C-alpha positions as YAML, in Angstrom:
chain: A
units: angstrom
residues:
- id: 1
  name: UNK
  ca: [141.98, 88.06, 116.00]
- id: 2
  name: UNK
  ca: [140.62, 86.22, 112.94]
- id: 3
  name: UNK
  ca: [142.96, 85.85, 109.96]
- id: 4
  name: UNK
  ca: [142.99, 89.06, 107.88]
- id: 5
  name: UNK
  ca: [140.99, 91.00, 110.49]
- id: 6
  name: UNK
  ca: [143.43, 93.69, 111.67]
- id: 7
  name: UNK
  ca: [140.76, 96.05, 113.05]
- id: 8
  name: UNK
  ca: [138.62, 95.18, 116.05]
- id: 9
  name: UNK
  ca: [136.24, 97.99, 115.11]
- id: 10
  name: UNK
  ca: [135.49, 100.07, 112.02]
- id: 11
  name: UNK
  ca: [133.58, 103.26, 112.76]
- id: 12
  name: UNK
  ca: [131.50, 104.97, 110.07]
- id: 13
  name: UNK
  ca: [130.46, 108.38, 111.20]
- id: 14
  name: UNK
  ca: [130.62, 112.09, 111.65]
- id: 15
  name: UNK
  ca: [133.70, 114.10, 112.60]
- id: 16
  name: UNK
  ca: [133.64, 117.51, 114.24]
- id: 17
  name: UNK
  ca: [135.23, 119.59, 116.97]
- id: 18
  name: UNK
  ca: [133.52, 120.61, 120.22]
- id: 19
  name: UNK
  ca: [133.96, 124.13, 121.59]
- id: 20
  name: UNK
  ca: [132.79, 123.83, 125.21]
- id: 21
  name: UNK
  ca: [131.92, 126.75, 127.49]
- id: 22
  name: UNK
  ca: [131.77, 125.80, 131.19]
- id: 23
  name: UNK
  ca: [131.12, 127.84, 134.32]
- id: 24
  name: UNK
  ca: [128.63, 130.23, 132.69]
- id: 25
  name: UNK
  ca: [127.48, 133.08, 134.92]
- id: 26
  name: UNK
  ca: [123.86, 132.26, 133.96]
- id: 27
  name: UNK
  ca: [121.82, 130.19, 131.50]
- id: 28
  name: UNK
  ca: [122.27, 131.08, 127.78]
- id: 29
  name: UNK
  ca: [119.91, 133.85, 126.70]
- id: 30
  name: UNK
  ca: [119.45, 135.64, 123.35]
- id: 31
  name: UNK
  ca: [120.13, 139.36, 123.24]
- id: 32
  name: UNK
  ca: [122.63, 139.46, 126.11]
- id: 33
  name: UNK
  ca: [126.39, 138.97, 126.43]
- id: 34
  name: UNK
  ca: [127.38, 136.38, 129.01]
- id: 35
  name: UNK
  ca: [130.56, 135.11, 130.59]
- id: 36
  name: UNK
  ca: [132.10, 131.62, 130.62]
- id: 37
  name: UNK
  ca: [135.05, 131.16, 132.99]
- id: 38
  name: UNK
  ca: [136.26, 127.96, 131.28]
- id: 39
  name: UNK
  ca: [136.63, 127.10, 127.57]
- id: 40
  name: UNK
  ca: [137.80, 123.85, 125.94]
- id: 41
  name: UNK
  ca: [138.40, 122.97, 122.28]
- id: 42
  name: UNK
  ca: [138.41, 119.19, 121.89]
- id: 43
  name: UNK
  ca: [137.62, 116.34, 119.52]
- id: 44
  name: UNK
  ca: [133.84, 116.08, 119.33]
- id: 45
  name: UNK
  ca: [131.18, 114.06, 117.50]
- id: 46
  name: UNK
  ca: [129.57, 110.93, 118.82]
- id: 47
  name: UNK
  ca: [131.39, 108.60, 116.42]
- id: 48
  name: UNK
  ca: [134.84, 110.09, 117.07]
- id: 49
  name: UNK
  ca: [134.39, 109.99, 120.85]
- id: 50
  name: UNK
  ca: [133.34, 106.33, 120.57]
- id: 51
  name: UNK
  ca: [136.34, 105.52, 118.34]
- id: 52
  name: UNK
  ca: [138.86, 107.34, 120.54]
- id: 53
  name: UNK
  ca: [137.64, 105.76, 123.74]
- id: 54
  name: UNK
  ca: [137.53, 102.25, 122.24]
- id: 55
  name: UNK
  ca: [141.15, 102.78, 121.21]
- id: 56
  name: UNK
  ca: [142.09, 104.00, 124.70]
- id: 57
  name: UNK
  ca: [140.42, 100.88, 126.15]
- id: 58
  name: UNK
  ca: [142.67, 98.66, 124.03]
- id: 59
  name: UNK
  ca: [140.79, 97.98, 120.77]
- id: 60
  name: UNK
  ca: [142.28, 98.45, 117.29]
- id: 61
  name: UNK
  ca: [140.03, 101.04, 115.66]
- id: 62
  name: UNK
  ca: [139.77, 102.34, 112.07]
- id: 63
  name: UNK
  ca: [137.63, 105.35, 111.14]
- id: 64
  name: UNK
  ca: [135.90, 106.12, 107.84]
- id: 65
  name: UNK
  ca: [134.46, 109.64, 107.51]
- id: 66
  name: UNK
  ca: [134.92, 113.05, 105.97]
- id: 67
  name: UNK
  ca: [136.40, 116.40, 107.03]
- id: 68
  name: UNK
  ca: [136.85, 119.74, 105.30]
- id: 69
  name: UNK
  ca: [140.13, 121.27, 104.15]
- id: 70
  name: UNK
  ca: [140.43, 123.64, 107.13]
- id: 71
  name: UNK
  ca: [142.09, 124.03, 110.53]
- id: 72
  name: UNK
  ca: [139.27, 122.13, 112.30]
- id: 73
  name: UNK
  ca: [139.86, 119.22, 109.91]
- id: 74
  name: UNK
  ca: [143.58, 119.30, 110.77]
- id: 75
  name: UNK
  ca: [142.67, 119.34, 114.47]
- id: 76
  name: UNK
  ca: [140.38, 116.30, 114.06]
- id: 77
  name: UNK
  ca: [143.03, 114.32, 112.14]
- id: 78
  name: UNK
  ca: [145.70, 115.17, 114.71]
- id: 79
  name: UNK
  ca: [143.38, 114.16, 117.56]
- id: 80
  name: UNK
  ca: [142.54, 110.80, 115.97]
- id: 81
  name: UNK
  ca: [146.26, 110.17, 115.45]
- id: 82
  name: UNK
  ca: [146.99, 111.00, 119.11]
- id: 83
  name: UNK
  ca: [144.31, 108.49, 120.13]
- id: 84
  name: UNK
  ca: [145.87, 105.80, 117.86]
- id: 85
  name: UNK
  ca: [142.75, 105.63, 115.68]
- id: 86
  name: UNK
  ca: [143.57, 104.62, 112.10]
- id: 87
  name: UNK
  ca: [142.38, 107.52, 109.89]
- id: 88
  name: UNK
  ca: [143.56, 106.18, 106.52]
- id: 89
  name: UNK
  ca: [139.93, 106.21, 105.32]
- id: 90
  name: UNK
  ca: [139.04, 109.71, 106.50]
- id: 91
  name: UNK
  ca: [138.59, 111.75, 103.33]
- id: 92
  name: UNK
  ca: [139.37, 115.46, 103.08]
- id: 93
  name: UNK
  ca: [137.12, 117.57, 100.84]
- id: 94
  name: UNK
  ca: [138.84, 120.91, 100.24]
- id: 95
  name: UNK
  ca: [135.60, 122.70, 99.32]
- id: 96
  name: UNK
  ca: [133.76, 121.66, 102.51]
- id: 97
  name: UNK
  ca: [133.99, 122.82, 106.12]
- id: 98
  name: UNK
  ca: [134.62, 120.47, 109.02]
- id: 99
  name: UNK
  ca: [131.67, 120.28, 111.39]
- id: 100
  name: UNK
  ca: [131.66, 122.00, 114.78]
- id: 101
  name: UNK
  ca: [129.48, 121.95, 117.90]
- id: 102
  name: UNK
  ca: [129.32, 124.84, 120.36]
- id: 103
  name: UNK
  ca: [128.26, 123.63, 123.82]
- id: 104
  name: UNK
  ca: [127.06, 125.73, 126.75]
- id: 105
  name: UNK
  ca: [127.06, 123.94, 130.12]
- id: 106
  name: UNK
  ca: [125.11, 125.45, 133.00]
- id: 107
  name: UNK
  ca: [124.06, 123.87, 136.31]
- id: 108
  name: UNK
  ca: [124.12, 120.30, 135.00]
- id: 109
  name: UNK
  ca: [122.21, 121.07, 131.81]
- id: 110
  name: UNK
  ca: [123.54, 122.02, 128.40]
- id: 111
  name: UNK
  ca: [122.65, 123.62, 125.08]
- id: 112
  name: UNK
  ca: [124.37, 122.51, 121.87]
- id: 113
  name: UNK
  ca: [124.42, 123.99, 118.37]
- id: 114
  name: UNK
  ca: [126.02, 121.93, 115.56]
- id: 115
  name: UNK
  ca: [127.10, 122.92, 112.08]
- id: 116
  name: UNK
  ca: [127.28, 119.53, 110.28]
- id: 117
  name: UNK
  ca: [129.70, 120.55, 107.52]
- id: 118
  name: UNK
  ca: [131.46, 117.71, 105.71]
- id: 119
  name: UNK
  ca: [129.65, 114.98, 107.67]
- id: 120
  name: UNK
  ca: [126.51, 115.56, 105.58]
- id: 121
  name: UNK
  ca: [128.34, 114.56, 102.40]
- id: 122
  name: UNK
  ca: [129.57, 111.06, 103.30]
- id: 123
  name: UNK
  ca: [127.82, 108.14, 101.55]
- id: 124
  name: UNK
  ca: [127.80, 104.37, 102.06]
- id: 125
  name: UNK
  ca: [129.20, 103.82, 98.55]
- id: 126
  name: UNK
  ca: [132.41, 105.62, 99.59]
- id: 127
  name: UNK
  ca: [133.22, 103.02, 102.26]
- id: 128
  name: UNK
  ca: [136.00, 100.76, 100.88]
- id: 129
  name: UNK
  ca: [135.27, 97.00, 100.79]
- id: 130
  name: UNK
  ca: [138.78, 96.47, 102.14]
- id: 131
  name: UNK
  ca: [137.75, 98.11, 105.41]
- id: 132
  name: UNK
  ca: [134.91, 95.60, 105.86]
- id: 133
  name: UNK
  ca: [137.30, 92.73, 105.08]
- id: 134
  name: UNK
  ca: [139.80, 93.87, 107.74]
- id: 135
  name: UNK
  ca: [137.30, 94.53, 110.55]
- id: 136
  name: UNK
  ca: [135.43, 92.45, 113.18]
- id: 137
  name: UNK
  ca: [132.75, 94.97, 114.15]
- id: 138
  name: UNK
  ca: [130.98, 97.98, 112.56]
- id: 139
  name: UNK
  ca: [129.64, 100.89, 114.63]
- id: 140
  name: UNK
  ca: [127.88, 104.05, 113.52]
- id: 141
  name: UNK
  ca: [126.29, 106.95, 115.35]
- id: 142
  name: UNK
  ca: [124.57, 110.35, 115.00]
- id: 143
  name: UNK
  ca: [122.84, 109.23, 111.82]
- id: 144
  name: UNK
  ca: [120.45, 112.20, 111.64]
- id: 145
  name: UNK
  ca: [123.44, 114.44, 110.86]
- id: 146
  name: UNK
  ca: [124.49, 112.07, 108.05]
- id: 147
  name: UNK
  ca: [121.74, 111.82, 105.40]
- id: 148
  name: UNK
  ca: [124.06, 110.00, 102.98]
- id: 149
  name: UNK
  ca: [124.57, 107.23, 105.55]
- id: 150
  name: UNK
  ca: [121.04, 107.24, 107.02]
- id: 151
  name: UNK
  ca: [119.31, 106.45, 103.73]
- id: 152
  name: UNK
  ca: [121.40, 103.29, 103.25]
- id: 153
  name: UNK
  ca: [121.71, 101.92, 106.80]
- id: 154
  name: UNK
  ca: [120.19, 98.55, 105.88]
- id: 155
  name: UNK
  ca: [122.55, 98.26, 102.90]
- id: 156
  name: UNK
  ca: [125.58, 99.14, 105.07]
- id: 157
  name: UNK
  ca: [124.76, 96.75, 107.91]
- id: 158
  name: UNK
  ca: [123.82, 93.97, 105.46]
- id: 159
  name: UNK
  ca: [127.19, 94.34, 103.77]
- id: 160
  name: UNK
  ca: [128.91, 94.17, 107.15]
- id: 161
  name: UNK
  ca: [127.07, 90.90, 107.84]
- id: 162
  name: UNK
  ca: [128.23, 89.50, 104.46]
- id: 163
  name: UNK
  ca: [131.83, 90.18, 105.56]
- id: 164
  name: UNK
  ca: [131.24, 88.49, 108.95]
- id: 165
  name: UNK
  ca: [131.10, 91.60, 111.16]
- id: 166
  name: UNK
  ca: [128.92, 92.22, 114.19]
- id: 167
  name: UNK
  ca: [127.13, 95.59, 114.16]
- id: 168
  name: UNK
  ca: [126.02, 98.39, 116.48]
- id: 169
  name: UNK
  ca: [124.30, 101.77, 116.22]
- id: 170
  name: UNK
  ca: [123.56, 104.74, 118.47]
- id: 171
  name: UNK
  ca: [121.15, 106.97, 116.56]
- id: 172
  name: UNK
  ca: [121.57, 110.03, 118.82]
- id: 173
  name: UNK
  ca: [118.95, 112.78, 118.86]
- id: 174
  name: UNK
  ca: [117.19, 113.92, 115.67]
- id: 175
  name: UNK
  ca: [117.52, 117.75, 115.65]
- id: 176
  name: UNK
  ca: [114.48, 117.93, 113.34]
- id: 177
  name: UNK
  ca: [112.57, 115.51, 115.65]
- id: 178
  name: UNK
  ca: [111.08, 113.68, 112.64]
- id: 179
  name: UNK
  ca: [112.73, 110.30, 113.47]
- id: 180
  name: UNK
  ca: [112.49, 109.12, 109.87]
- id: 181
  name: UNK
  ca: [114.23, 105.75, 109.89]
- id: 182
  name: UNK
  ca: [112.64, 102.34, 109.43]
- id: 183
  name: UNK
  ca: [113.85, 100.68, 112.61]
- id: 184
  name: UNK
  ca: [112.00, 97.41, 111.84]
- id: 185
  name: UNK
  ca: [114.11, 96.96, 108.68]
- id: 186
  name: UNK
  ca: [117.35, 97.87, 110.44]
- id: 187
  name: UNK
  ca: [117.07, 95.70, 113.56]
- id: 188
  name: UNK
  ca: [117.36, 92.33, 111.70]
- id: 189
  name: UNK
  ca: [120.91, 93.33, 110.62]
- id: 190
  name: UNK
  ca: [121.83, 95.07, 113.88]
- id: 191
  name: UNK
  ca: [123.36, 93.15, 116.81]
- id: 192
  name: UNK
  ca: [123.48, 96.03, 119.33]
- id: 193
  name: UNK
  ca: [121.15, 99.04, 119.48]
- id: 194
  name: UNK
  ca: [122.34, 101.73, 121.93]
- id: 195
  name: UNK
  ca: [119.91, 104.69, 122.19]
- id: 196
  name: UNK
  ca: [119.19, 106.70, 125.30]
- id: 197
  name: UNK
  ca: [115.72, 106.56, 126.85]
- id: 198
  name: UNK
  ca: [114.35, 109.73, 125.24]
- id: 199
  name: UNK
  ca: [115.65, 108.73, 121.82]
- id: 200
  name: UNK
  ca: [114.10, 105.25, 121.95]
- id: 201
  name: UNK
  ca: [110.72, 106.57, 123.10]
- id: 202
  name: UNK
  ca: [110.69, 109.18, 120.31]
- id: 203
  name: UNK
  ca: [111.99, 106.79, 117.67]
- id: 204
  name: UNK
  ca: [109.26, 104.21, 118.36]
- id: 205
  name: UNK
  ca: [106.48, 106.77, 118.76]
- id: 206
  name: UNK
  ca: [105.86, 105.55, 122.32]
- id: 207
  name: UNK
  ca: [104.71, 107.29, 125.47]
- id: 208
  name: UNK
  ca: [107.18, 105.57, 127.84]
- id: 209
  name: UNK
  ca: [110.17, 103.21, 127.95]
- id: 210
  name: UNK
  ca: [108.21, 100.01, 128.63]
- id: 211
  name: UNK
  ca: [106.00, 100.62, 125.59]
- id: 212
  name: UNK
  ca: [109.05, 101.37, 123.43]
- id: 213
  name: UNK
  ca: [110.85, 98.19, 124.49]
- id: 214
  name: UNK
  ca: [107.75, 96.08, 123.88]
- id: 215
  name: UNK
  ca: [107.51, 97.40, 120.31]
- id: 216
  name: UNK
  ca: [111.00, 96.12, 119.41]
- id: 217
  name: UNK
  ca: [110.98, 92.98, 121.53]
- id: 218
  name: UNK
  ca: [110.39, 90.66, 118.57]
- id: 219
  name: UNK
  ca: [113.92, 91.07, 117.20]
- id: 220
  name: UNK
  ca: [117.13, 89.26, 118.13]
- id: 221
  name: UNK
  ca: [118.94, 92.59, 118.63]
- id: 222
  name: UNK
  ca: [120.41, 93.32, 122.07]
- id: 223
  name: UNK
  ca: [118.99, 96.71, 123.09]
- id: 224
  name: UNK
  ca: [120.91, 98.78, 125.65]
- id: 225
  name: UNK
  ca: [119.07, 101.89, 126.85]
- id: 226
  name: UNK
  ca: [121.13, 104.59, 128.56]
- id: 227
  name: UNK
  ca: [119.15, 106.42, 131.25]
- id: 228
  name: UNK
  ca: [121.57, 109.05, 132.61]
- id: 229
  name: UNK
  ca: [121.50, 109.22, 136.40]
- id: 230
  name: UNK
  ca: [119.01, 106.31, 136.40]
- id: 231
  name: UNK
  ca: [121.66, 103.96, 134.98]
- id: 232
  name: UNK
  ca: [121.00, 101.64, 132.04]
- id: 233
  name: UNK
  ca: [118.70, 98.83, 130.97]
- id: 234
  name: UNK
  ca: [119.51, 95.93, 128.64]
- id: 235
  name: UNK
  ca: [116.88, 93.87, 126.81]
- id: 236
  name: UNK
  ca: [117.76, 90.64, 124.98]
- id: 237
  name: UNK
  ca: [115.21, 88.04, 123.89]
- id: 238
  name: UNK
  ca: [112.58, 89.48, 126.23]
- id: 239
  name: UNK
  ca: [114.82, 89.45, 129.32]
- id: 240
  name: UNK
  ca: [115.66, 92.77, 130.97]
- id: 241
  name: UNK
  ca: [118.75, 93.60, 133.06]
- id: 242
  name: UNK
  ca: [119.07, 96.95, 134.85]
- id: 243
  name: UNK
  ca: [122.10, 98.61, 136.39]
- id: 244
  name: UNK
  ca: [122.23, 101.74, 138.55]
- id: 245
  name: UNK
  ca: [124.42, 104.69, 137.64]
- id: 246
  name: UNK
  ca: [127.53, 105.56, 139.62]
- id: 247
  name: UNK
  ca: [127.68, 108.47, 142.04]
- id: 248
  name: UNK
  ca: [130.36, 110.85, 140.71]
- id: 249
  name: UNK
  ca: [131.46, 113.45, 143.26]
- id: 250
  name: UNK
  ca: [134.05, 115.05, 140.92]
- id: 251
  name: UNK
  ca: [131.54, 115.44, 138.05]
- id: 252
  name: UNK
  ca: [132.60, 117.99, 135.36]
- id: 253
  name: UNK
  ca: [130.20, 117.45, 132.46]
- id: 254
  name: UNK
  ca: [128.22, 114.68, 130.73]
- id: 255
  name: UNK
  ca: [129.46, 115.43, 127.21]
- id: 256
  name: UNK
  ca: [130.12, 112.13, 125.45]
- id: 257
  name: UNK
  ca: [129.03, 110.01, 128.43]
- id: 258
  name: UNK
  ca: [126.65, 107.99, 126.23]
- id: 259
  name: UNK
  ca: [129.33, 107.47, 123.59]
- id: 260
  name: UNK
  ca: [131.74, 106.42, 126.33]
- id: 261
  name: UNK
  ca: [129.14, 103.92, 127.55]
- id: 262
  name: UNK
  ca: [128.96, 102.52, 124.00]
- id: 263
  name: UNK
  ca: [132.77, 102.29, 123.86]
- id: 264
  name: UNK
  ca: [133.00, 100.46, 127.16]
- id: 265
  name: UNK
  ca: [130.24, 98.02, 126.22]
- id: 266
  name: UNK
  ca: [131.39, 97.19, 122.67]
- id: 267
  name: UNK
  ca: [135.12, 96.97, 123.47]
- id: 268
  name: UNK
  ca: [134.31, 94.63, 126.38]
- id: 269
  name: UNK
  ca: [132.08, 92.46, 124.17]
- id: 270
  name: UNK
  ca: [134.82, 92.20, 121.55]
- id: 271
  name: UNK
  ca: [137.23, 91.04, 124.26]
- id: 272
  name: UNK
  ca: [134.93, 88.06, 124.81]
- id: 273
  name: UNK
  ca: [133.13, 89.29, 127.92]
- id: 274
  name: UNK
  ca: [129.50, 88.39, 128.59]
- id: 275
  name: UNK
  ca: [126.65, 90.81, 127.95]
- id: 276
  name: UNK
  ca: [126.26, 91.42, 131.70]
- id: 277
  name: UNK
  ca: [129.99, 92.12, 132.10]
- id: 278
  name: UNK
  ca: [129.91, 94.41, 129.07]
- id: 279
  name: UNK
  ca: [126.94, 96.28, 130.54]
- id: 280
  name: UNK
  ca: [128.95, 96.91, 133.73]
- id: 281
  name: UNK
  ca: [131.97, 98.10, 131.74]
- id: 282
  name: UNK
  ca: [129.82, 100.46, 129.70]
- id: 283
  name: UNK
  ca: [128.29, 101.88, 132.86]
- id: 284
  name: UNK
  ca: [131.71, 102.41, 134.46]
- id: 285
  name: UNK
  ca: [133.26, 103.99, 131.35]
- id: 286
  name: UNK
  ca: [130.36, 106.45, 131.13]
- id: 287
  name: UNK
  ca: [130.80, 107.45, 134.78]
- id: 288
  name: UNK
  ca: [134.56, 107.96, 134.44]
- id: 289
  name: UNK
  ca: [134.08, 110.07, 131.29]
- id: 290
  name: UNK
  ca: [132.11, 112.65, 133.30]
- id: 291
  name: UNK
  ca: [135.13, 113.48, 135.50]
- id: 292
  name: UNK
  ca: [136.86, 115.66, 132.87]
- id: 293
  name: UNK
  ca: [135.74, 118.16, 130.22]
- id: 294
  name: UNK
  ca: [134.54, 116.69, 126.92]
- id: 295
  name: UNK
  ca: [134.07, 113.08, 125.91]
- id: 296
  name: UNK
  ca: [137.62, 111.73, 125.61]
- id: 297
  name: UNK
  ca: [139.81, 113.47, 128.19]
- id: 298
  name: UNK
  ca: [139.06, 111.18, 131.14]
- id: 299
  name: UNK
  ca: [139.33, 107.86, 129.24]
- id: 300
  name: UNK
  ca: [143.10, 107.38, 129.16]
- id: 301
  name: UNK
  ca: [143.37, 103.56, 129.30]
- id: 302
  name: UNK
  ca: [141.51, 100.43, 130.39]
- id: 303
  name: UNK
  ca: [143.64, 100.16, 133.55]
- id: 304
  name: UNK
  ca: [143.02, 103.80, 134.52]
- id: 305
  name: UNK
  ca: [139.25, 103.39, 134.06]
- id: 306
  name: UNK
  ca: [139.28, 100.32, 136.29]
- id: 307
  name: UNK
  ca: [141.44, 102.13, 138.87]
- id: 308
  name: UNK
  ca: [139.10, 105.13, 138.90]
- id: 309
  name: UNK
  ca: [136.15, 102.78, 139.29]
- id: 310
  name: UNK
  ca: [137.52, 101.59, 142.64]
- id: 311
  name: UNK
  ca: [136.75, 105.04, 144.08]
- id: 312
  name: UNK
  ca: [133.17, 105.14, 142.72]
- id: 313
  name: UNK
  ca: [130.03, 103.62, 144.20]
- id: 314
  name: UNK
  ca: [126.78, 102.70, 142.47]
- id: 315
  name: UNK
  ca: [123.83, 104.87, 143.48]
- id: 316
  name: UNK
  ca: [121.12, 103.21, 145.54]
- id: 317
  name: UNK
  ca: [118.34, 103.94, 143.02]
...
């Protein structure tokens, strides 16, 4: 690691818990009481899942974010500590509530409701310069739940570049579906853009993936599009590389699979692997993450992900 750079990755993002209901007797419906035969409380939020899984894969990770002064905040801090994620720059605001997402899984689909809580109150000006100095890479995610970060994305990524960091972002879905970010101003200071297919199409105002990719082809950014059971597609300097998804017979849920993909890709890149090798590692990490409830349970270590991968096969299409 470069002199003075003690963190492989600094993550700026939202922190919340996930309360997951599995094995519902039927699809969620207003006005009726329903039964879930399995319930899990776990560390949630796109950024925290990414940070935890990067740490499990062997990267040194520091997190900068905000929680409320409540039991969910204590749970988040304890979970980050258990995952060996440095939380020295996670701020606790006693008057705020920690965010929470309630997730209903049913027959391979899901419904999620999120209360943002403290994550809405974090701003770019609160990020310590020292964290930039000590880090090699900056990642952020779920920006539509973080208005204080979203309005200054160009400023944040530009500062990271001044300190010599590489950068990545996964916007996640906009719950308001307004998609109000200026992607053409962000991409020049963004090395890796990691949306899923639906997000990229919506964000670019396109009617399909090919049109969306063409609209952002003039930038040097490496774009990795996650396509669920269709695998993933990477575009760099006009060249496209596709990879099929894995068949997962012991599938539990897809919560955090995209964030796990991001973790596998970025941690591999920071270990000096090629873009193609990083794409394969992202694809594998996403597949393994679906074999246990929530986004972090199945990603225990780099070696265990590789070992699990030996029992998986890529789908034929």
